[in-house]
C-alpha positions in Angstrom: 5.8 13.9 -32.3 7.5 13.1 -29.0 4.4 11.6 -27.5 3.8 9.5 -30.3 7.5 8.0 -30.4 7.3 7.2 -26.7 4.0 5.3 -27.0 5.7 3.2 -29.6 8.3 2.4 -27.5 6.3 1.4 -24.5 4.2 -1.0 -26.9 7.9 -2.5 -28.4 9.2 -3.3 -24.8 5.7 -5.0 -23.6 5.6 -7.0 -26.8 9.7 -8.2 -26.1 8.3 -9.6 -22.5 5.1 -11.3 -23.6 6.7 -14.4 -23.8 8.1 -14.5 -20.5 5.2 -13.0 -18.4 2.4 -15.1 -17.0 -1.3 -13.6 -17.5 -1.9 -10.4 -15.8 -3.9 -10.8 -12.8 -4.4 -7.1 -12.4 -6.5 -7.3 -15.3 -9.3 -9.5 -14.3 -12.6 -7.9 -13.2 -13.2 -5.1 -10.5 -11.1 -5.9 -7.3 -11.9 -4.9 -3.7 -8.8 -6.7 -2.3 -5.1 -5.6 -3.7 -2.3 -7.6 -2.7 1.3 -7.0 -3.0 4.7 -6.1 -1.4 6.8 -3.0 -0.9 8.6 -1.8 -4.1 9.6 -3.8 -6.7 13.6 -3.3 -7.0 15.2 -5.7 -4.5 18.5 -7.4 -5.4 17.7 -10.6 -3.6 14.8 -11.4 -5.6 16.6 -11.7 -8.9 16.8 -15.5 -9.3 14.3 -16.2 -6.6 11.0 -14.1 -7.9 12.4 -12.4 -10.9 13.4 -15.1 -13.3 17.2 -15.4 -14.2 18.3 -12.6 -16.7 15.3 -10.5 -16.4 16.1 -6.9 -17.5 16.0 -4.7 -14.5 14.0 -2.7 -16.5 11.3 -5.0 -16.7 10.7 -5.9 -13.3 7.9 -3.8 -12.8 6.0 -5.1 -15.3 7.1 -8.8 -14.4 6.0 -7.7 -10.5 2.4 -6.3 -11.6 1.7 -9.7 -13.7 2.0 -11.6 -10.7 0.4 -9.3 -7.8 -2.4 -6.7 -7.6 -0.6 -3.7 -6.1 2.6 -2.7 -5.3 3.6 -0.2 -2.0 6.0 2.5 -3.5 8.5 3.5 -0.9 10.9 5.9 -2.7 8.0 8.5 -2.5 9.1 8.2 1.3 12.4 9.6 1.0 12.4 12.1 -1.8 10.7 13.6 -4.6 9.4 11.7 -8.0 9.3 13.4 -11.1 6.0 13.5 -13.0 7.2 11.4 -15.8 8.4 8.5 -13.4 4.6 8.3 -12.2 3.3 8.2 -15.8 5.8 5.4 -16.7 5.0 3.4 -13.8 1.3 3.5 -14.6 1.6 2.5 -18.3 3.6 -0.4 -17.2 1.3 -2.5 -14.9 -2.3 -3.8 -16.2 -5.7 -2.2 -15.7 -7.0 -3.1 -12.1 -3.6 -2.9 -10.6 -3.2 -0.2 -8.0 -0.1 1.4 -6.1 -0.1 2.7 -2.5 2.2 5.5 -2.2 4.0 6.6 0.9 4.2 10.0 1.8 7.2 12.0 2.4 8.9 11.9 5.5 9.5 15.6 5.6 5.6 15.6 6.3 5.2 13.2 9.1 9.2 13.0 11.0 8.7 16.7 12.4 8.0 18.0 16.5 5.0 19.8 14.9 2.7 18.1 12.4 0.6 21.3 12.5 3.5 22.6 10.1 3.6 20.0 7.6 1.1 21.5 5.4 4.2 22.7 2.5 5.3 19.7 2.3 2.2 17.5 1.7 1.4 20.4 -1.0 4.8 19.7 -2.6 4.5 15.8 -2.6 0.8 16.3 -4.5 2.4 18.9 -6.8 5.3 16.3 -7.8 3.1 14.6 -9.9 1.3 12.1 -8.1 -1.9 12.1 -10.2 -0.2 11.0 -13.2 -0.7 7.4 -11.8 -4.4 8.1 -13.0 -6.7 4.9 -12.2 -3.8 3.4 -10.9 -3.5 5.8 -7.6 -4.6 4.0 -4.7 -4.0 5.2 -0.9 -1.6 7.5 0.4 0.1 5.8 3.7 1.6 8.4 6.0 3.9 6.5 8.2 5.3 7.9 11.8 8.3 7.3 13.4 8.2 4.9 16.3 9.3 7.6 18.8 6.1 10.1 17.6 3.4 10.0 20.6 -0.2 10.8 19.9 -1.0 14.5 20.5 -4.8 14.8 19.7 -4.7 18.5 18.7 -1.6 18.5 16.6 -2.2 15.4 15.1 -5.8 16.4 14.2 -3.9 19.1 12.7 -1.9 17.1 10.5 -5.3 15.5 9.2 -6.8 18.7 8.5 -4.1 19.6 6.2 -4.9 16.1 4.2 -6.4 17.1 0.6 -9.5 15.1 -0.1 -9.7 16.3 -3.6 -7.5 17.6 -6.2 -8.1 18.6 -10.1 -11.6 16.6 -9.6 -9.9 13.3 -8.3 -10.9 11.9 -4.7 -7.4 11.4 -2.7 -7.4 8.8 0.0 -5.1 8.5 3.0 -4.3 6.1 5.7 -2.1 6.7 8.9 0.6 4.2 10.0 1.4 5.0 13.7 4.1 2.8 15.6 3.8 4.2 19.9 1.8 2.9 22.2 0.2 5.9 23.2 -2.1 5.9 20.1 -3.8 2.9 21.3 -6.4 5.4 22.8 -10.4 5.2 21.9 -9.6 9.3 21.3 -7.6 8.6 18.4 -9.9 5.9 17.0 -12.7 8.7 17.4 -10.5 11.2 15.7 -9.7 9.0 12.7 -13.4 8.3 12.2 -14.3 12.2 12.4 -11.9 12.2 9.5 -13.0 9.2 7.9 -9.0 8.0 7.6 -8.2 4.3 8.3 -5.5 3.2 10.7 -3.1 0.9 9.2 -3.2 -2.7 10.7 0.6 -3.4 11.3 1.1 -7.4 12.3 5.0 -6.6 13.8 6.9 -7.6 16.6 6.6 -4.3 18.4 4.5 -1.8 16.7 1.0 -1.5 18.2 -1.8 -3.5 16.6 -4.9 -1.5 16.0 -7.6 -3.2 14.0 -10.3 -0.8 14.6 -12.4 0.2 11.6 -11.9 4.0 10.9 -12.6 4.5 7.2 -14.6 3.0 4.4 -11.0 0.5 3.4 -8.6 -1.4 5.1 -5.0 -1.4 5.1 -3.0 -4.2 6.3 0.8 -4.7 6.5 2.1 -7.9 7.2 5.9 -7.7 8.8 6.5 -11.2 10.2 7.2 -13.2 7.3 10.4 -15.9 7.5 12.9 -16.4 4.5 13.3 -19.9 5.8 9.7 -20.7 4.3 9.5 -20.8 0.8 6.0 -19.0 0.9 7.1 -16.5 3.8 4.3 -17.6 6.2 3.2 -21.1 6.9 0.2 -22.6 5.2 -2.0 -21.7 8.2 -1.0 -18.4 8.5 -1.7 -17.5 5.2 -5.1 -19.3 5.1 -6.2 -17.3 8.3 -5.0 -14.1 6.7 -6.6 -14.8 3.5 -10.2 -15.3 5.9 -9.2 -12.1 7.4 -9.1 -10.1 4.0 -12.3 -11.4 2.4 -14.2 -10.8 6.3 -12.8 -7.2 6.0 -13.7 -6.8 2.1 -17.5 -8.2 2.7 -18.1 -5.5 5.5 -17.0 -7.7 8.6 -14.5 -7.6 11.5 -12.1 -10.5 12.5 -12.7 -11.1 15.9 -8.9 -12.4 16.4 -7.0 -9.0 16.1 -6.6 -6.5 18.7 -9.1 -3.4 18.8 -8.8 0.0 21.0 -12.5 0.7 20.7 -15.4 -1.7 21.2 -17.3 0.5 18.9 -18.8 -1.6 15.9 -18.6 0.4 12.6 -21.1 0.5 10.1 -21.4 -2.9 8.4 -20.6 -2.1 4.2 -18.1 -3.7 1.9 -14.7 -2.3 1.7 -11.8 -2.3 -0.5 -9.0 -3.9 1.1 -5.1 -3.4 1.0 -2.7 -6.0 2.1 1.2 -6.0 1.8 3.5 -8.2 3.0 7.1 -6.6 4.0 9.7 -6.0 6.0 11.0 -9.7 8.0 11.1 -12.3 5.4 11.5 -9.9 2.6 12.9 -12.5 0.0 10.0 -14.6 0.4 7.6 -11.4 0.4 6.3 -12.1 -3.2 5.7 -15.8 -2.5 3.6 -15.0 0.1 1.6 -12.4 -2.0 0.5 -14.3 -4.6 -0.2 -17.4 -2.2 -2.4 -14.6 -0.8 -4.0 -14.0 -4.1 -4.5 -17.1 -5.0 -6.5 -17.8 -1.8 -8.8 -14.9 -2.0 -9.4 -15.5 -5.4 
């Protein structure tokens, strides 16, 4: 009885917002390029991205109608409940994908080889309740964390590749220049794990392909530009995303190792975040338009 009541409530909430929500872009076909923002709760978006007077409880549904992916940040700071993951999955259309940040308790530690318990607790928290809305898990490291091949390798060894029959995907974001070494690239390729391409003022930019998907975080937007990035920059990014998806590599992004990866079609995840956050949704929507 409880399950039936919950289902009815969800349908009712959806019907109420149907008149105010645009077509659900996430439901159009099988996507290889997923574009979005970090989170969906940000007060300055109200009245800019979100319509005036849109109830806060409907913000995820609205954001998912305009974007094709969202990177969830809350999982980095603390555990979520299984019912939260189920609720989020129910509010987005078919084809929409969430990326999740792995917990800081796993990555912000001196000895990464000791992160196993934190990683297990994260997956025990109900992550799989997202179902087919579950995308990669982003493991983000502090700018002070230096590359230690043995210890970092021990961390990668602890990342589960499958749980309850579900394939799990991982990507790492490193923010110290010591990772700009071929040894790091070789280590990731052995584990088939991508490295985030971070477009950032101070973090290292590593565009090497080390897994079967690509993950980019675009962090140089500006709020005084209505679309977050100038039109020329967005066009360039759209071209890069399409090239990655087709199996190629942009020739204008820095790599650590000149070894060419196997040419194959790839899923691509791109998030407009950090700087110019107020305009990040506008930039993401424009990228979706340009890549479609």
